[in-house]
Phi, psi and omega in degrees: 000136181255164176304323180296323178291325189268341191297335181267354182269157180290118185260128175251121187227171172291161179301151177303140179097343178287153183297322179293319179297316178299319179296318178296313179302316181295322179301314177293317182298326177297338176265006180077024184242131173253113184272154176236098181299149175275335181211142174239128182228160180258001185234130178297323180294320178296320178298312181297323178296318179295319179294316180298331179279358177085019183267006179152192176234168178212164172245116184232161175301140182305323182297339179287343180229018184292315181278146182304319182290344175277349185258009186309121179078007183244148171250132181252123181240156179277139176270143177228118355291156181292163177248145174210160175216153180263130177244156178232170178245128177258127180235152176284137180288330185272005179243133177290151178278124180290164179299317180297315179294323178300319179296320178295314180299318178296318179296319178295319178297316179295322178297318180293330182279346181277122179294147181293000000 
């Protein structure tokens, strides 16, 4: 689905100022489109419920609909162009990194180093 396909449909989004909302707004703006959401909510579950009830569509993080039980009543489509965001990990400087956390950090680093 492209911004052009979606711009005329009723959009249900996160509240203004949230990182996901900013990303969505930028995605539309890059296509020269300024969207006017029909509803702004602060909860991913509330957004999914409104979409499942047929009150509009939304753009949500993939992990919010990754599991089948998270998709009840929803259809998940690919965006073109795709959206992505960079996340970081914040750690305390005064605490040593445990072996388990080191393994997670190494796995994330290796994942990031793998070309798509």
